[in-house]
C-alpha positions in Angstrom: -23.3 -18.8 53.4 -24.9 -16.0 51.4 -22.8 -13.8 49.1 -21.6 -10.8 50.9 -22.1 -7.4 49.4 -19.0 -5.1 49.6 -19.9 -1.4 49.5 -16.8 0.0 51.2 -14.6 0.6 48.1 -13.8 4.1 49.3 -11.9 2.5 52.3 -10.0 0.1 50.1 -10.4 -1.9 47.0 -9.5 -5.6 46.3 -6.3 -6.0 44.3 -6.9 -6.7 40.7 -5.8 -10.2 39.6 -3.7 -8.8 36.7 -1.8 -6.5 39.2 -1.2 -9.5 41.5 0.2 -11.5 38.6 2.6 -8.7 37.7 3.6 -8.3 41.4 4.4 -12.1 41.8 7.2 -11.9 39.3 9.0 -9.2 41.3 8.4 -11.0 44.5 9.9 -14.3 43.4 12.2 -13.6 40.5 13.3 -10.0 40.4 13.9 -9.6 44.1 17.3 -7.9 44.4 18.0 -4.4 45.8 17.5 -1.9 42.9 20.6 0.0 44.2 22.9 -3.0 43.7 25.6 -2.9 41.1 25.4 -6.6 40.2 23.3 -8.0 37.4 20.4 -8.8 39.7 20.4 -5.2 41.1 20.5 -3.8 37.6 17.5 -6.0 36.6 15.6 -4.7 39.6 16.5 -1.1 38.8 15.3 -1.6 35.2 12.0 -3.0 36.5 11.6 0.0 38.8 12.4 2.4 36.0 9.8 0.7 33.8 7.1 1.0 36.5 8.0 4.7 36.9 7.9 5.4 33.2 4.6 3.5 32.9 3.0 5.7 35.6 4.4 8.9 34.1 3.1 7.9 30.7 -0.4 7.3 32.1 -0.3 10.6 33.9 1.3 12.4 31.0 4.2 13.7 33.0 8.0 13.2 33.2 9.2 9.9 34.9 11.5 11.9 37.2 8.4 13.6 38.6 7.0 10.3 40.0 8.0 9.5 43.6 7.0 6.1 44.8 5.7 6.0 48.4 3.9 3.7 50.8 0.5 5.2 50.0 -1.7 8.3 50.3 -0.8 9.2 53.9 2.9 9.2 53.3 2.5 11.2 50.0 0.4 13.8 51.7 2.9 14.1 54.6 5.8 14.5 52.1 3.9 17.1 50.1 3.0 19.3 53.1 6.0 18.9 55.4 8.5 18.8 52.5 7.3 22.1 51.0 7.2 23.7 54.5 10.8 22.6 55.3 12.1 23.9 52.0 10.3 27.2 52.4 11.8 27.7 55.8 15.2 26.8 54.5 14.8 29.5 51.8 14.1 32.2 54.4 10.3 32.2 54.7 10.0 32.3 58.5 6.3 31.9 59.0 5.0 29.9 56.0 1.3 29.7 55.5 -0.8 26.8 54.3 -4.4 27.0 53.0 -6.5 23.8 53.0 -10.1 22.8 53.7 -11.8 21.8 56.9 -13.0 18.5 55.4 -9.8 17.1 54.0 -8.6 13.5 54.7 -7.0 13.1 58.1 -3.6 12.7 56.4 -3.8 16.3 55.5 -5.5 17.7 58.6 -3.3 15.8 61.1 -0.2 16.9 59.3 -1.4 20.5 59.3 -2.1 20.3 63.1 1.4 19.0 63.6 2.9 21.8 61.5 0.9 24.4 63.5 2.6 23.1 66.6 5.9 24.0 64.9 4.8 27.5 64.1 3.3 27.1 60.7 0.1 29.2 59.9 -2.8 27.1 58.6 -6.1 28.4 57.3 -9.0 26.0 57.0 -11.6 26.9 54.5 -15.1 25.5 54.9 -17.0 24.0 52.0 -20.6 25.1 51.2 -23.5 23.1 52.5 -23.4 21.1 49.2 -19.9 19.9 49.9 -18.2 22.0 47.3 -15.4 24.4 48.1 -15.7 27.8 46.3 -12.5 28.8 44.6 -12.9 32.4 45.6 -12.9 31.4 49.3 -9.5 29.8 48.7 -8.0 32.7 46.8 -9.2 35.2 49.4 -7.0 33.6 52.0 -3.7 33.9 50.0 -1.2 36.2 51.6 2.5 37.0 51.1 3.7 34.0 53.2 1.3 31.5 51.6 3.5 28.7 50.3 1.0 25.9 49.7 -2.7 25.3 48.9 -4.0 21.8 49.4 -7.5 20.8 48.3 -8.6 17.2 47.7 -9.9 16.4 44.3 -12.8 14.2 45.5 -14.0 14.1 49.1 -13.4 10.7 50.6 -16.6 10.5 52.7 -19.3 12.3 50.7 -17.7 12.0 47.3 -18.1 15.6 46.2 -15.8 16.7 43.3 -13.9 19.9 43.9 -13.2 22.5 41.2 -9.5 21.8 41.1 -8.9 23.3 37.6 -10.6 26.6 38.6 -8.6 26.9 41.8 -5.4 26.2 39.8 -6.2 28.9 37.3 -6.9 31.4 40.0 -3.6 30.6 41.8 -1.7 30.9 38.6 -3.2 34.4 37.9 -2.2 35.5 41.4 1.3 34.2 41.0 1.8 36.0 37.7 0.2 39.3 38.7 0.7 39.9 42.4 3.7 41.8 43.8 2.8 40.8 47.3 4.0 37.2 47.2 7.5 36.6 48.6 8.6 34.2 45.8 7.3 33.6 42.3 7.3 29.8 42.9 4.7 30.1 45.7 2.0 29.2 46.5 2.3 25.7 45.2 -0.9 23.7 44.7 -1.4 20.2 45.9 -4.3 17.8 45.6 -5.0 14.5 47.2 -6.6 12.6 44.3 -6.7 9.2 45.9 -10.5 8.8 45.6 -10.7 10.4 42.1 -8.3 8.2 40.1 -10.9 5.5 39.3 -13.4 7.8 37.8 -11.8 11.2 36.8 -9.0 12.6 34.8 -6.0 12.9 37.1 -3.4 14.1 34.7 -1.6 16.8 36.7 -1.0 19.0 33.7 -4.8 18.9 32.9 -5.6 19.8 36.5 -2.9 22.5 36.8 -1.4 21.1 40.1 2.2 21.1 41.3 1.9 18.1 43.6 -0.6 15.2 43.5 -1.2 12.2 45.8 -2.4 8.8 44.6 -2.8 5.5 46.5 -2.7 1.9 45.2 -5.3 0.7 47.7 -8.0 2.9 46.1 -7.4 1.8 42.5 -7.4 -2.0 42.9 -3.7 -2.0 43.4 -1.5 -3.2 46.3 -1.9 -1.7 49.7 1.3 0.0 50.9 1.8 1.5 47.5 1.3 5.1 46.2 2.9 8.0 44.5 3.5 11.7 44.9 3.7 13.6 41.7 6.1 16.5 42.3 6.6 18.8 39.3 10.2 19.2 38.2 11.9 22.1 39.9 9.4 22.7 42.6 11.0 23.4 46.0 10.6 20.4 48.3 12.7 18.8 51.0 12.8 15.2 52.3 11.1 14.4 55.6 12.9 11.1 56.1 16.6 10.4 55.9 18.8 7.4 55.2 19.3 7.1 51.5 19.2 8.7 48.1 16.3 6.8 46.6 13.4 8.5 44.9 15.3 11.8 44.0 16.6 11.8 47.6 13.0 12.5 48.8 12.0 9.0 49.9 14.9 6.9 51.4 14.7 3.1 51.8 15.0 0.0 49.7 12.5 0.3 46.9 9.7 -2.3 46.9 9.9 -3.1 43.2 6.9 -5.4 43.3 4.7 -2.7 44.8 5.8 -0.1 42.2 5.0 -2.6 39.4 1.7 -3.5 40.9 0.7 0.1 41.3 1.7 0.9 37.7 -0.4 -2.1 36.4 -3.4 -1.1 38.5 -3.3 2.5 37.3 -3.1 1.2 33.7 -6.1 -1.0 34.2 -8.0 1.7 35.9 -7.4 4.3 33.2 -8.5 1.7 30.5 -11.9 1.2 32.0 -12.4 4.5 33.8 -15.1 6.1 31.6 -17.1 3.0 31.0 -17.0 2.0 34.7 -17.9 5.6 35.8 -21.0 5.5 33.5 -22.1 2.1 34.8 -21.8 3.1 38.5 -23.3 6.5 38.0 -26.6 4.9 36.9 -26.6 2.6 39.9 -25.7 5.4 42.2 -28.5 7.6 41.1 -31.0 4.8 41.4 -29.7 3.9 44.8 -30.0 7.5 46.0 -33.4 8.0 44.6 -34.7 4.9 46.3 -33.0 5.7 49.6 -34.6 9.2 49.6 -38.1 7.6 49.4 -37.5 6.1 52.9 -38.6 8.1 55.9 -35.9 10.3 57.5 -33.2 9.8 54.8 -31.2 12.8 53.6 -28.4 13.0 51.1 -25.1 14.5 52.2 -23.2 16.4 49.5 -24.1 17.6 46.0 -26.5 15.3 44.1 -24.5 15.2 40.9 -21.1 16.8 41.5 -20.0 13.6 43.3 -18.1 10.5 42.5 -20.2 7.9 40.6 -19.6 5.3 43.3 -20.4 7.4 46.4 -23.7 7.4 48.3 -23.6 9.2 51.7 -26.9 9.7 53.6 -28.0 10.6 57.1 -30.9 8.7 58.6 -33.0 10.2 61.3 -32.7 8.5 64.7 -30.1 5.8 63.9 -26.8 5.2 65.7 -24.7 4.9 62.6 -22.1 2.5 64.1 -24.8 0.1 65.3 -26.6 0.5 61.9 -23.3 -0.5 60.1 -23.1 -3.6 62.4 -26.7 -4.5 61.6 -25.9 -4.2 57.9 -22.8 -6.3 58.4 -24.8 -9.0 60.1 -27.1 -9.0 57.0 -24.1 -9.5 54.8 -23.5 -5.9 53.7 -20.2 -4.0 54.3 -20.4 -0.2 54.4 -19.0 2.5 56.7 -19.9 5.5 58.8 -17.0 7.6 57.6 -13.3 7.4 56.7 -11.6 4.2 57.9 -8.9 6.3 59.4 -11.4 7.9 61.9 -13.5 4.9 63.0 -11.9 4.9 66.5 -13.2 8.4 67.3 -16.3 8.7 69.4 -17.5 11.9 67.8 -19.4 12.4 64.6 -17.8 12.8 61.2 -15.8 16.1 60.8 -16.8 16.0 57.1 -20.6 16.1 57.9 -20.0 18.8 60.5 -18.1 20.9 58.0 -21.3 21.1 55.9 -23.0 22.9 58.7 -24.8 19.8 60.0 -25.4 19.1 63.6 -23.4 16.5 65.7 -26.6 14.4 65.8 -26.7 14.4 61.9 -23.0 13.6 61.8 -23.6 10.5 64.0 -26.4 9.4 61.7 -24.4 9.3 58.5 -23.7 6.2 56.4 -21.4 5.8 53.4 -22.0 3.3 50.7 -19.2 3.2 48.1 -19.8 1.0 45.0 -17.1 -0.7 43.0 -16.3 -3.0 40.1 -18.0 -6.0 41.8 -21.2 -4.1 42.5 -24.3 -5.2 40.6 -27.9 -4.0 40.4 -28.9 -7.0 42.5 -26.5 -5.9 45.2 -28.2 -2.5 45.3 -31.6 -4.0 45.4 -30.7 -6.3 48.3 -29.1 -3.4 50.2 -32.2 -1.3 49.8 -34.3 -4.1 51.0 -32.2 -4.6 54.1 -32.1 -0.9 54.9 -35.9 -0.6 54.5 -36.4 -3.6 56.8 -34.1 -2.3 59.5 -35.9 1.1 59.5 -39.3 -0.6 59.7 -38.0 -2.8 62.6 -36.7 0.3 64.3 -40.1 2.0 64.3 
């Protein structure tokens, strides 16, 4: 059987062997409930604290600002719903959220649910190049705005958003505007799940109050993630049943997942710059060669994108059938976010760029990773070329 080429790292990454090794200890030896008062429980509690401290050190924040979760979706839900609940509890009757129209579904679906409960939500469109302009975000802030949520790197087209610029603009408004109902608002959240492998995600460098990361995107265990929540920000729990994780995330802590996440984040940070540079060269070559093929167009900014992301639309293809054809040829890629593959319509991300529904149904995402080689890219180009020739 031929070696398969995996180009769907944006959907999920394989778990690093070093992270697996760390996790195995906490699955077989340090298995007690970290809330227990006995020696085994104390040992588990210590291991959990060490994982939290490790993550905090890597992100250059306080350990108490790290909340372990089951992944990006839960962290996004806690950030949005938790802030809204706290705002309403403090007397803001009609809280307002600003986000973008091409966020991950974990943000968009949460916003839709909150709208059903009377929350105001403004969806800002990106430009045609897949970049959100800070001034468009700032323009939408009003007295009841309690949260702005903009993803750091778009999960389908890989475009990198100007998070620092947005953060600075929000800070200026908070310190100078008399219109806002509370000095603590609006808070600023970013979903940085796709960014952590390649970009600086230290919250203090970005200027964010809340930040989401997922283990499944950084070669860590699936079912793991964190929400960074800056000390003192107003946020309420959205689940109930225990006092774990600052009372914001009840339930018996999976120490092995926390330890695996911490190790994966450490490994990722250690090789981030070198790996980003390696993949960027392959990405640019891949894009250049794809664009020489008839009917191929790049989606998103050519350079302000993740070094592992290649998203193109190809005239006349059915993207789902094309992905199946590539799969039959031994290449794994995607049409869009894995969370949306059951929908029959085109990608909401491509549509948000002002593209047609036809173009949205012709988009393909290739996402490179640590296992990707130059030969993999060459073979993929060969297969794509042959499929387009056969189609004509």
